[in-house]
N, CA, C and O of each residue as an XYZ file, in Angstrom:
536
protein
N       0.591     -1.219     -0.021
C       0.077      0.079      0.329
C       0.794      0.923     -0.323
O       1.999      0.694     -0.428
N       0.268      2.005     -0.868
C       1.686      3.476     -0.848
C       1.150      4.253     -0.167
O      -0.072      4.111     -0.156
N       1.647      5.287      0.615
C       1.134      6.199      1.277
C       0.869      7.871      0.511
O       1.663      8.259     -0.345
N       0.091      8.440      0.796
C      -0.388      9.013      0.273
C       0.618     10.356      0.727
O       1.299     10.235      1.745
N       0.677     11.623     -0.067
C       1.577     12.933      0.782
C       0.564     13.552      1.550
O      -0.570     13.866      1.187
N       1.196     13.716      2.844
C       0.657     14.290      3.740
C      -0.617     15.466      3.268
O      -1.750     15.477      3.748
N      -0.132     16.339      2.299
C      -1.208     17.325      1.616
C      -2.273     16.991      1.395
O      -3.274     17.704      1.471
N      -2.211     15.468      0.982
C      -3.464     14.818      0.423
C      -4.173     14.151      1.565
O      -5.329     14.019      1.163
N      -4.117     13.832      2.357
C      -4.396     12.913      2.987
C      -5.745     13.766      3.676
O      -5.878     14.988      3.602
N      -6.979     12.557      4.555
C      -7.780     13.683      4.823
C      -7.369     14.554      6.565
O      -6.390     14.348      7.283
N      -8.104     15.160      6.706
C      -7.659     15.961      7.707
C      -7.939     15.059      8.769
O      -7.128     15.257      9.674
N      -8.863     14.018      9.085
C      -9.186     13.204     10.455
C      -7.620     12.433     10.371
O      -7.067     12.329     11.466
N      -6.958     11.956      9.326
C      -5.853     11.424      9.820
C      -4.771     12.004      9.929
O      -3.823     11.584     10.591
N      -4.807     13.296      9.127
C      -3.354     14.128      9.409
C      -3.400     14.443     11.230
O      -2.447     14.487     12.007
N      -4.733     14.608     11.483
C      -5.094     15.350     12.877
C      -4.631     14.006     13.649
O      -3.963     14.185     14.667
N      -4.940     12.598     13.239
C      -4.524     11.443     14.506
C      -2.852     11.361     14.121
O      -2.073     11.081     15.032
N      -2.436     11.564     13.016
C      -1.389     11.395     13.196
C      -0.225     12.470     13.593
O       0.948     12.099     13.604
N      -0.573     13.767     13.909
C      -0.031     14.704     14.730
C      -0.317     14.531     15.890
O       0.384     15.236     16.616
N      -1.373     13.616     16.688
C      -1.564     13.630     17.895
C      -0.998     12.631     18.576
O      -0.627     12.719     19.747
N      -0.894     11.432     17.719
C      -0.170      9.940     18.398
C       1.431     10.014     18.000
O       2.222      9.250     18.552
N       1.986     11.237     16.744
C       3.218     10.786     16.913
C       3.981     12.221     17.425
O       3.965     13.439     17.250
N       4.902     10.760     18.461
C       5.505     12.310     19.557
C       6.769     13.049     18.553
O       7.170     14.144     18.948
N       7.148     12.704     17.781
C       8.257     13.098     17.455
C       8.081     14.852     17.130
O       7.123     15.336     16.528
N       9.161     15.570     17.646
C       8.839     16.912     17.481
C       7.995     17.588     18.554
O       7.868     18.813     18.548
N       7.466     16.888     19.393
C       6.676     17.250     20.783
C       7.133     17.676     21.729
O       8.047     17.067     22.285
N       6.749     18.613     22.118
C       7.955     19.069     23.887
C       7.329     17.257     24.737
O       6.789     16.249     24.284
N       7.833     17.719     26.183
C       7.675     16.437     27.046
C       6.079     16.627     27.405
O       5.392     15.647     27.692
N       5.365     18.399     27.355
C       4.256     18.964     28.055
C       3.233     17.427     27.355
O       2.595     16.536     27.915
N       3.496     17.722     26.041
C       2.056     17.344     24.944
C       2.276     15.915     25.276
O       1.208     15.307     25.202
N       3.016     15.354     25.527
C       3.379     13.771     25.310
C       2.502     13.640     26.674
O       1.404     13.084     26.691
N       3.205     14.296     27.967
C       2.346     13.936     29.534
C       1.033     14.193     29.132
O       0.278     13.299     29.516
N       0.409     15.192     28.424
C      -1.264     15.395     28.512
C      -1.381     14.146     27.371
O      -2.554     13.776     27.335
N      -0.628     13.468     26.534
C      -1.456     12.343     25.621
C      -1.298     11.446     26.459
O      -2.105     10.530     26.303
N      -0.302     11.254     27.643
C      -0.523     10.038     28.097
C      -1.921      9.668     29.517
O      -2.547      8.718     29.988
N      -1.779     11.117     29.670
C      -3.092     11.149     30.774
C      -4.311     11.003     30.052
O      -5.301     10.429     30.506
N      -4.213     11.668     28.617
C      -6.051     11.505     28.312
C      -5.869      9.785     27.744
O      -6.785      8.971     27.858
N      -4.750      9.511     27.236
C      -4.715      8.232     26.703
C      -5.140      7.256     27.855
O      -6.032      6.448     27.595
N      -4.458      7.263     29.373
C      -4.722      6.451     30.490
C      -6.122      6.653     30.573
O      -6.828      5.685     30.286
N      -6.798      7.967     30.987
C      -8.013      8.087     31.123
C      -9.067      7.446     30.421
O      -9.911      6.886     31.120
N      -9.230      7.400     28.886
C      -9.771      6.616     27.952
C      -9.720      5.391     28.347
O     -10.844      4.891     28.401
N      -8.868      4.688     28.651
C      -8.466      3.728     29.025
C      -9.210      2.806     30.522
O      -9.833      1.746     30.584
N      -8.826      3.695     31.465
C      -9.769      3.347     32.377
C     -11.198      3.568     32.576
O     -11.928      3.016     33.399
N     -11.477      4.406     31.754
C     -13.002      4.728     31.264
C     -13.480      2.845     30.628
O     -14.232      1.948     31.010
N     -12.747      3.010     29.782
C     -13.275      1.445     29.319
C     -13.260      0.376     30.107
O     -14.069     -0.520     30.348
N     -12.164      0.646     30.472
C     -11.880     -0.879     31.708
C     -13.350     -0.844     32.967
O     -14.058     -1.777     33.347
N     -13.370      0.287     33.255
C     -14.737      0.767     34.148
C     -15.662      0.375     33.454
O     -16.468     -0.291     34.104
N     -15.978      0.532     32.094
C     -17.692     -0.305     31.652
C     -17.327     -1.479     31.557
O     -18.128     -2.270     32.053
N     -15.949     -2.155     30.877
C     -16.046     -3.470     30.968
C     -16.160     -4.565     32.272
O     -16.560     -5.729     32.283
N     -15.705     -3.808     33.223
C     -15.664     -4.053     34.894
C     -16.982     -4.452     35.177
O     -17.390     -5.527     35.616
N     -17.764     -3.136     34.769
C     -19.798     -3.524     34.986
C     -20.161     -5.036     34.381
O     -20.698     -6.065     34.790
N     -19.602     -4.590     33.280
C     -20.135     -5.560     32.274
C     -19.711     -7.161     33.145
O     -20.590     -8.004     33.324
N     -18.731     -7.311     33.466
C     -18.241     -8.817     33.638
C     -18.676     -8.877     35.269
O     -18.230     -9.872     35.840
N     -19.347     -8.112     35.967
C     -19.985     -8.250     37.332
C     -21.361     -8.414     36.718
O     -22.020     -8.887     37.644
N     -22.062     -8.301     35.796
C     -23.041     -9.184     35.541
C     -23.385    -10.924     35.138
O     -24.317    -11.675     34.849
N     -22.024    -10.907     35.339
C     -21.885    -12.645     35.284
C     -22.470    -13.172     37.077
O     -22.565    -14.320     37.512
N     -22.637    -12.442     37.471
C     -23.093    -13.002     39.311
C     -24.691    -13.159     39.265
O     -25.345    -13.852     40.046
N     -25.254    -12.303     38.089
C     -26.464    -12.578     37.715
C     -26.739    -14.120     37.071
O     -27.834    -14.612     37.345
N     -25.904    -14.834     36.315
C     -26.055    -15.883     35.649
C     -25.311    -17.241     36.588
O     -25.068    -18.409     36.285
N     -25.097    -16.409     37.886
C     -25.219    -18.075     38.610
C     -23.437    -18.052     39.163
O     -22.506    -17.453     38.626
N     -23.412    -18.928     40.404
C     -22.097    -19.328     40.164
C     -21.132    -20.426     39.342
O     -20.034    -20.760     39.786
N     -21.541    -20.811     38.411
C     -20.910    -21.385     37.631
C     -20.217    -20.473     36.562
O     -19.022    -20.269     36.351
N     -21.451    -19.943     35.896
C     -20.644    -18.739     34.987
C     -19.522    -17.942     35.768
O     -18.340    -17.917     35.427
N     -20.061    -17.293     36.866
C     -18.757    -16.269     37.586
C     -17.046    -17.631     37.773
O     -15.892    -17.285     37.523
N     -17.370    -18.726     38.141
C     -16.294    -19.384     38.476
C     -15.571    -19.649     36.836
O     -14.344    -19.684     36.743
N     -16.699    -19.874     35.252
C     -15.569    -19.410     34.525
C     -15.005    -18.526     34.077
O     -13.995    -18.457     33.376
N     -15.849    -17.606     34.596
C     -14.979    -16.123     34.415
C     -13.483    -16.187     35.673
O     -12.488    -15.464     35.718
N     -13.788    -17.063     36.338
C     -12.619    -16.884     37.174
C     -11.534    -17.457     36.992
O     -10.488    -16.935     37.378
N     -11.563    -18.933     36.220
C     -10.771    -19.619     35.653
C     -10.177    -18.843     34.034
O      -9.256    -19.290     33.350
N     -10.987    -17.637     33.735
C     -10.521    -16.926     32.292
C      -9.646    -16.188     32.929
O      -8.485    -16.157     32.521
N     -10.035    -15.471     34.026
C      -9.233    -14.284     34.600
C      -7.257    -14.730     34.849
O      -6.216    -14.082     34.743
N      -7.577    -16.038     35.179
C      -6.439    -16.184     35.798
C      -5.372    -16.530     34.499
O      -4.220    -16.894     34.735
N      -5.902    -16.372     33.070
C      -4.853    -16.953     31.685
C      -4.001    -15.685     31.660
O      -4.352    -14.534     31.922
N      -2.511    -16.258     31.195
C      -1.665    -15.184     30.791
C      -1.891    -13.664     30.321
O      -1.386    -12.568     30.564
N      -3.153    -14.301     29.337
C      -3.593    -12.863     28.512
C      -4.299    -11.776     29.635
O      -4.146    -10.556     29.586
N      -5.001    -12.413     30.522
C      -5.513    -11.314     31.339
C      -4.669    -11.222     32.497
O      -5.177    -10.630     33.449
N      -3.591    -11.630     32.637
C      -2.800    -11.213     33.381
C      -1.926     -9.989     33.109
O      -1.561     -9.050     33.817
N      -1.686    -10.378     31.646
C      -0.962     -9.178     30.886
C      -2.160     -8.132     30.793
O      -1.793     -7.057     31.266
N      -3.186     -8.110     30.436
C      -4.191     -6.967     30.727
C      -4.389     -6.241     32.030
O      -4.777     -5.073     32.078
N      -4.083     -7.044     33.182
C      -3.779     -6.640     34.351
C      -2.599     -5.673     34.605
O      -2.555     -4.640     35.272
N      -1.684     -6.292     33.898
C      -0.245     -5.397     33.886
C      -1.078     -3.891     33.041
O      -1.129     -2.825     33.655
N      -1.515     -3.988     31.990
C      -1.653     -2.524     31.301
C      -2.694     -1.635     31.942
O      -2.876     -0.448     31.674
N      -3.499     -2.530     33.022
C      -4.358     -1.455     33.589
C      -3.782     -1.183     34.939
O      -4.459     -0.459     35.669
N      -2.888     -1.543     35.301
C      -2.128     -1.426     36.609
C      -1.182     -0.082     36.138
O      -1.153      1.030     36.666
N      -0.567     -0.486     35.186
C       0.442      0.777     34.428
C      -0.591      1.866     33.570
O       0.161      2.426     32.771
N      -1.524      2.228     33.450
C      -2.751      2.730     33.216
C      -3.128      3.860     34.308
O      -3.327      5.075     34.288
N      -3.121      2.921     35.182
C      -3.563      3.899     36.710
C      -2.560      4.389     37.541
O      -2.707      5.318     38.334
N      -1.237      3.569     37.296
C      -0.139      4.718     37.893
C       0.398      6.001     37.233
O       0.818      7.051     37.718
N       0.239      5.556     35.920
C       0.467      6.593     34.778
C      -0.612      8.108     35.269
O      -0.319      9.192     35.774
N      -1.674      7.609     34.903
C      -3.105      8.744     35.366
C      -2.999      9.372     36.781
O      -3.125     10.542     37.140
N      -2.760      8.367     37.395
C      -3.154      8.882     39.253
C      -1.824      9.829     39.338
O      -1.987     10.859     39.994
N      -0.391      9.603     38.704
C       0.657      9.938     39.174
C       0.861     11.374     38.465
O       1.442     12.354     38.932
N       0.316     11.257     37.387
C       0.124     12.654     36.406
C      -0.771     13.485     36.680
O      -0.649     14.649     36.298
N      -1.842     13.080     37.384
C      -3.017     13.722     37.676
C      -2.504     14.387     38.895
O      -3.021     15.502     38.964
N      -1.742     14.174     39.835
C      -0.776     14.594     41.140
C       0.023     15.499     40.631
O       0.229     16.470     41.359
N       0.554     15.484     39.572
C       1.453     16.656     38.869
C       0.668     17.605     38.802
O       0.867     18.640     39.437
N      -0.580     17.391     37.859
C      -0.878     18.684     37.248
C      -1.547     19.353     38.098
O      -1.527     20.570     37.910
N      -2.300     18.877     39.219
C      -2.953     19.243     40.630
C      -1.671     20.252     41.322
O      -1.824     21.467     41.446
N      -0.669     19.681     41.653
C       0.678     20.698     42.059
C       0.826     21.752     41.002
O       0.861     22.870     41.516
N       0.906     21.764     39.953
C       1.429     22.702     39.156
C       0.072     23.764     38.817
O       0.231     24.963     38.589
N      -1.208     23.113     38.833
C      -2.572     23.959     39.125
C      -2.515     24.668     40.304
O      -2.857     25.843     40.174
N      -2.149     24.286     41.559
C      -2.519     25.186     42.783
C      -1.013     26.179     43.013
O      -0.904     27.125     43.794
N       0.212     25.557     41.951
C       1.058     26.518     41.702
C       2.357     26.186     42.641
O       3.280     26.928     42.973
N       2.136     24.969     42.918
C       3.795     24.176     42.982
C       4.771     23.675     41.659
O       4.436     22.855     40.804
N       5.671     24.181     41.718
C       6.843     23.767     40.394
C       6.229     23.846     39.357
O       6.307     22.905     38.567
N       5.420     25.010     39.039
C       5.206     24.992     37.364
C       6.083     25.033     36.562
O       5.991     24.657     35.393
N       7.579     25.755     37.390
C       8.921     26.109     36.623
C       9.725     24.931     36.560
O      10.864     25.036     36.104
N       9.251     23.694     36.995
C      10.024     22.751     37.167
C       9.131     21.439     36.343
O       9.505     20.302     36.632
N       8.001     21.573     35.359
C       6.958     20.450     35.218
C       7.537     19.409     34.418
O       7.034     18.289     34.328
N       8.885     19.866     33.670
C       9.377     18.419     33.240
C      10.175     17.647     34.296
O      10.104     16.418     34.253
N      10.708     18.059     34.965
C      11.887     17.528     36.360
C      10.357     16.761     37.094
O      10.225     15.561     37.331
N       9.589     17.574     37.279
C       8.019     16.408     37.606
C       7.555     15.574     36.975
O       6.971     14.617     37.483
N       7.683     15.713     35.918
C       7.080     14.626     35.189
C       7.945     13.269     34.709
O       7.390     12.346     34.112
N       9.145     13.263     34.991
C      10.946     12.522     34.922
C      10.024     12.141     36.379
O       9.305     11.143     36.407
N      10.136     12.927     37.371
C      10.215     11.798     38.693
C       9.112     11.151     38.420
O       9.465      9.979     38.286
N       7.473     11.263     38.187
C       6.470     11.039     38.538
C       6.459      9.669     37.502
O       5.789      8.670     37.763
N       7.174      9.779     36.486
C       7.007      8.676     35.853
C       8.480      7.332     36.502
O       8.451      6.102     36.531
N       9.303      8.073     36.814
C      10.360      7.196     37.256
C       9.359      6.571     38.827
O       9.797      5.443     39.055
N       8.753      6.766     39.402
C       8.096      6.909     40.626
C       7.416      5.108     39.789
O       7.595      3.897     39.921
N       6.576      6.116     38.924
C       5.760      4.769     38.448
C       6.141      3.573     37.923
O       5.437      2.570     38.041
N       7.423      3.582     37.226
C       8.116      2.569     36.800
C       8.494      1.778     37.804
O       8.434      0.551     37.724
N       9.024      2.572     39.099
C       9.254      1.724     40.125
C       8.084      0.784     40.792
O       8.333     -0.382     41.099
N       6.626      1.447     41.021
C       6.070      1.456     41.503
C       4.995      0.009     40.717
O       4.262     -0.768     41.329
N       5.258      0.064     39.269
C       5.023     -0.902     38.143
C       5.404     -2.184     39.050
O       4.861     -3.069     39.710
N       6.771     -1.689     38.638
C       7.894     -3.352     38.407
C       7.383     -3.962     40.191
O       7.235     -5.168     40.390
N       7.227     -3.194     41.026
C       6.954     -3.784     42.352
C       5.636     -4.596     42.208
O       5.494     -5.694     42.746
N       4.740     -4.032     41.500
C       3.341     -4.787     41.571
C       3.237     -5.933     40.648
O       2.554     -6.924     40.906
N       3.998     -5.766     39.454
C       4.562     -6.640     38.713
C       4.808     -8.254     39.334
O       4.202     -9.301     39.108
N       5.964     -7.938     40.201
C       6.331     -8.754     41.039
C       5.400     -9.392     41.973
O       5.547    -10.596     42.179
N       4.806     -8.987     42.349
C       3.580     -9.298     43.520
C       2.480    -10.511     42.548
O       2.161    -11.697     42.633
N       2.171     -9.213     41.551
C       0.918    -10.461     40.914
C       1.586    -11.581     40.463
O       1.084    -12.640     40.839
N       2.911    -11.691     39.527
C       3.604    -12.798     38.672
C       4.222    -14.071     40.239
O       4.010    -15.273     40.402
N       4.737    -13.399     40.803
C       5.622    -14.204     42.150
C       5.484    -14.430     43.025
O       6.087    -15.397     43.489
N       4.446    -13.547     43.949
C       3.555    -13.603     45.234
C       2.140    -14.463     45.304
O       1.092    -13.927     44.944
N       2.165    -15.604     45.709
C       0.920    -16.386     45.263
C      -0.245    -15.794     46.653
O      -1.410    -16.191     46.693
């Protein structure tokens, strides 16, 4: 498939490319995009979670079937993505709140790097607990 030159691409495709392509963007836009994407993902998870909870209505056997499925490696990987999204959204939200309150406005990039480093440590600890601690 050949790519169209950018000037002939539809507007929606150029907008998506600009929004998701981190090249040439500053760290603030990347932090904003991560916060927005993690928020959308967490909202989708909440809706899916509510749908899954309806398996209680179908009885214990339906619930046990879901629990068996939820212990599969695919679902453990999905849990990892969920935890990562929660950490990114939560810590970045704290950073945005502090900046909004006037704390650290001059050090936004450093604060972002710090919360992402803390988030990485928390994520690795969470994955260790999920995978190795029974």
